[in-house]
TORNU-425731 format. One line per field, with one value per residue (C-alpha): residue number from 0; x, y, z. Coordinates in steps of 0.05 Angstrom, whole numbers, plus 5000, padded with zeros to 4 digits. Each point is the difference from the previous one (the first is absolute). Layout:
k	(NUM;...) .
xx	(X;...) .
yy	(Y;...) .
zz	(Z;...) .
***
This chain:
k	(0;1;2;3;4;5;6;7;8;9;10;11;12;13;14;15;16;17;18;19;20;21;22;23;24;25;26;27;28;29;30;31;32;33;34;35;36;37;38;39;40;41;42;43;44;45;46;47;48;49;50;51;52;53;54;55;56;57;58;59;60;61;62;63;64;65;66;67;68;69;70;71;72;73;74;75;76;77;78;79;80;81;82;83;84;85;86;87;88;89;90;91;92;93;94;95;96;97;98;99;100;101;102;103;104;105;106;107;108;109;110;111;112;113;114;115;116;117;118;119;120;121;122;123;124;125;126;127;128;129;130;131;132;133;134;135;136;137;138;139;140;141;142;143;144;145;146;147;148;149;150;151;152;153;154;155;156;157;158;159;160;161;162;163;164;165;166;167;168;169;170;171;172;173;174;175;176;177;178;179;180;181;182;183;184;185;186;187;188;189;190;191;192;193;194;195;196;197;198;199;200;201;202;203;204;205;206;207;208;209;210;211;212;213;214;215;216;217;218;219;220;221;222;223;224;225;226;227;228;229;230;231;232;233;234;235;236;237;238;239;240;241;242;243;244;245;246;247;248;249;250;251;252;253;254;255;256;257;258;259;260;261;262;263;264;265;266;267;268;269;270;271;272;273;274;275;276;277;278;279;280;281;282;283;284;285;286;287;288;289;290;291;292;293;294;295;296;297;298;299;300;301;302;303;304;305;306;307;308;309;310;311;312;313;314;315;316;317;318;319;320;321;322;323;324;325;326;327;328;329;330;331;332;333;334;335;336;337;338;339;340;341;342;343;344;345;346;347;348;349;350;351;352;353;354;355;356;357;358;359;360;361;362;363;364;365;366;367;368;369;370;371;372;373;374) .
xx	(5508;4947;5055;5024;4927;4987;5060;4992;4929;5020;5055;4953;4948;5053;5023;4965;5014;4972;4938;4985;5001;4963;4942;5000;5014;4944;4950;5021;4997;4931;4975;5026;4965;4935;5006;5009;4950;4957;4936;5008;4959;4942;5000;5009;4984;4946;4931;4964;4929;4998;4971;4956;4953;4931;4965;4926;4976;4938;4972;5021;4971;5033;5070;4990;4982;5060;5047;4972;5012;5075;5009;4979;5038;5073;5020;4964;5024;4983;4992;4947;4994;4939;5014;4984;5047;5041;5010;5018;5052;5031;5004;5034;5050;5017;5011;4947;4963;5025;4945;4933;4940;4948;4931;4958;4966;5065;5055;5065;5065;5055;5065;5064;5049;5014;5009;4967;4944;4976;5003;4957;4949;4997;4991;4944;4963;5009;4974;4940;4983;4997;4958;4953;4984;4985;4955;4960;4992;4976;4952;4968;4996;4998;4984;4986;5074;5025;5011;5042;5042;5013;5021;5049;5029;5006;5046;5041;5010;5031;5063;5050;5017;5061;5035;5064;5055;5032;4987;5067;5023;4985;5046;5053;5046;5006;5053;5049;4990;5009;5065;5022;4990;5038;5058;5000;5005;5060;5033;5010;5058;5042;4986;5017;5063;5025;4985;5046;5055;5004;5020;5056;5069;5028;4945;4983;5040;4941;5003;5073;4983;4943;5045;5049;4946;4977;4928;4981;4997;4932;4971;5028;4972;4933;4993;5017;4956;4940;5009;5004;4936;4966;5020;4979;4935;4985;5011;4954;4944;5005;4996;4939;4965;5013;4972;4939;4980;5029;4997;4940;5019;4953;5043;4945;4969;5052;5039;5036;5023;5030;5048;5016;5016;5043;5039;5011;5028;5044;5030;5017;5032;5043;5021;5018;5043;5035;5016;5027;5043;5029;5027;5076;5053;4958;5008;4943;4988;4991;4952;4959;4997;4976;4947;4973;5002;4962;4948;4988;5003;4952;4953;5003;4977;4946;4966;5019;5016;4954;4945;4994;5070;4981;4939;5043;5050;4944;4977;5068;5042;4961;5060;5035;4945;5006;5074;4996;4989;4971;4949;4981;4988;4955;4962;4990;4963;4962;4976;4974;4963;4973;4986;4950;5040;5072;5024;5040;5024;5028;5034;5035;5017;5032;5042;5022;5017;5043;5037;5013;5028;5044;5028;5014;5032;5043;5023;5016;5041;5041;5016;5011;5070;5037;5072;5044;5076;5004;4951) .
yy	(5170;4951;4949;5008;4996;4936;4962;5026;4974;4933;4993;5012;4952;4944;5005;4940;5020;5070;4971;4960;5062;5040;4953;4938;5031;5052;4947;4951;5054;5024;4928;4992;5064;4976;4933;5038;5057;4983;4978;5034;5061;4962;4948;5045;5073;5000;4992;4936;4976;4969;4929;4989;4946;5017;4954;5020;4977;5045;5039;5073;5032;5068;4970;4956;5063;5038;4941;4992;5073;4994;4932;5018;5027;5002;5040;4955;5006;4928;4933;4965;4925;4977;4938;4966;5005;4938;5018;5072;4978;4953;5056;5045;4947;4987;5076;5003;5056;5057;4996;4971;5045;4968;5031;4991;5048;5038;4996;4965;4991;4947;5013;4959;5056;5074;5040;5047;4953;4983;5074;5019;4946;5021;5074;4981;4962;5057;5050;4956;4991;5075;5010;4943;5033;5065;4965;4965;5066;5036;4942;5007;5076;5026;4942;5047;5019;4928;4994;5064;4981;4929;5026;5048;4947;4951;5049;5007;4925;5000;5025;4976;5054;5004;5068;4995;5048;4997;4972;4963;4938;4996;4940;5020;4944;5032;5044;4942;4993;5076;4995;4940;5038;5059;4953;4973;5071;5014;4935;5039;5032;4939;5011;5074;4984;4954;5053;5047;4950;4971;5068;5012;4981;4987;4951;4962;4973;5018;5070;5006;4981;5050;5055;4993;4989;5058;4998;5056;4979;5032;4957;4936;5018;5021;4937;4954;5038;4998;4926;4988;5039;4960;4932;5021;5028;4933;4967;5051;4990;4924;5005;5047;4956;4937;5032;5028;4946;4936;5010;5047;5047;5060;5062;5046;5013;5046;4944;5042;5051;4943;4987;5074;5002;4938;5028;5066;4963;4957;5062;5027;4934;4998;5072;4987;4941;5042;5052;4948;4970;5068;5012;5008;4962;4938;4930;4967;4951;5058;5034;4937;4993;5072;4989;4937;5033;5061;4957;4955;5057;5044;4940;4989;5071;4996;4944;4940;4957;5033;5044;5041;5028;5048;5025;5011;5040;5041;5018;5015;5024;5007;5032;4932;4970;5058;4989;4924;4983;4932;5031;5051;4944;4964;5066;5003;4933;5021;5065;4962;4951;5045;5069;5018;5058;5003;5058;4959;4953;5059;5027;4935;4993;5069;4981;4937;5040;5048;4941;4970;5065;5009;4929;5008;5069;4978;4938;5040;5050;4945;4964;5057;5018;4946;4988;4940;5002;4928;4947) .
zz	(4423;4972;4989;5072;5026;4961;5026;5070;5000;4972;5052;5058;4973;4995;5072;5032;5071;4989;4966;5063;5044;4947;4987;5043;5068;4999;4977;5054;5053;4978;5000;5071;5021;4968;5037;5065;4991;4940;5037;5067;4981;4971;5056;5060;4983;4946;5032;4982;5015;5069;5004;5060;5026;5028;5049;5005;5068;4995;4941;4996;4937;5011;5008;4939;4959;5026;4987;4930;4984;5013;4967;4929;4940;4981;5062;5049;5072;5019;4966;5043;5011;5039;5042;5065;5060;4984;4927;5018;5051;4949;4949;5052;5019;4927;4991;4947;5036;5043;5053;5021;5014;5046;4990;5062;5048;4995;4949;5020;4963;5000;4962;4993;5015;4996;4938;4950;4979;5071;5019;4940;5017;5073;4980;4953;5054;5050;4950;4984;5074;5009;4938;5018;5066;4963;4950;5055;5036;4936;4983;5069;5003;4927;4953;4942;4998;5001;4925;4996;5061;4974;4932;5031;5046;4943;4965;5064;5004;4931;5032;4948;4951;4955;4999;4960;5021;4932;4931;5002;5036;5075;5009;5053;4977;4931;5032;4997;4925;4992;5039;4960;4934;5030;5017;4929;4975;5046;4977;4936;5037;4984;4926;5005;5039;4945;4948;5038;5018;4930;4974;5050;4976;5069;5020;4936;4941;4956;5030;4980;4929;4997;5028;4941;4949;4955;5024;5047;5073;5012;4944;5032;5069;4971;4958;5058;5049;4952;4987;5076;5009;4945;5030;5071;4973;4968;5068;5033;4949;5006;5076;4999;4949;5041;5063;4966;4951;5028;5075;4991;5056;5004;4988;4977;4933;4968;4968;4948;5052;5042;4943;4995;5074;4993;4941;5037;5059;4955;4968;5069;5020;4938;5009;5073;4980;4947;5053;5048;4945;4984;5071;4991;5039;5015;4971;4963;5058;5049;4953;4991;5076;5006;4947;5034;5069;4976;4965;5060;5051;4962;4991;5076;5014;4946;5039;4958;5060;5052;4972;5064;4992;4945;5039;5062;4959;4970;5071;5030;4941;4935;4964;5002;4957;4951;4989;4998;4926;5016;5047;4947;4949;5051;5008;4925;5002;5062;4968;4940;5044;5055;4970;4946;4972;4976;5043;5050;4945;4961;5062;5013;4926;5002;5061;4964;4937;5041;5031;4932;4972;5062;4994;4925;5007;5059;4962;4938;5040;5032;4934;4951;4975;5037;4978;5012;4999;4977;4976) .
***
């Protein structure tokens, strides 16, 4: 069996066309994904300090204090530039600030468009205007309470507070990389299919030789399947490492478990291919077509092309996600990234393990004790 495993492994590593699909294609696709989605989260969805210009037409000590309180520290709400009207308008036209605050008898605001930053700036000014009226009223009627009221309102103006929903990655575009890794796992079906076909005498000349050889058929199948799993696992590990350490995509902090999830998915992909290859009465070309169709189709429903598809299926027919091996592999990566415990991860891993056993058992039943009248 070790002899069969060795030469099966060497044969697969010498197939140049297979090596491209094993190693080059996943890296090229992940690079394309990174070019499309890599900076969208940081640029558009992660909050950043808002640059503003302040034109002081009259002195307003209270507003200056309030503005200073939200413009200090690492989590500053605003980055303030003091300027005259002409300079501030130039900064706004050059898109170097999000808005101009004019400090006069009343506060006024000029922005260059709509969006999150102008809305935050407007809300801040509206909140300050309300609190300024309260402070003036307290100063006139109960001056002894002024310090307490101003301290409380100063805390209210520090309205930016980070409350993480999870310790993992919050990048919504990470889904595409999860789905990509799941597709790489299911591409192992082509390896598993070859392991099955190469041991069938009616489909492969090598299979005919193995059939009349003294080595037990189970050993041939097991050796080829294990070598296929090893080669596909190497492809998976290279792809995960490239995404994590070269592209630096945030996929959570459980790095080792990401490899475990990838290898579990790879085993299922190889087992699925072995099962497809064992279907009787079909030519090798038809089986290859089925394998490619299943891989691409399951990747479609796992959200590889449109992320919302998987969420829509989860809402309307969650069972479909549970029987789609690619979607289950995506869920493995999601569980590692989003949940602090391993309960959901182990549930998905159990589902994947059951699928793997079913594929292997079905393939074994379809290939055992076959007889040929003539070779």
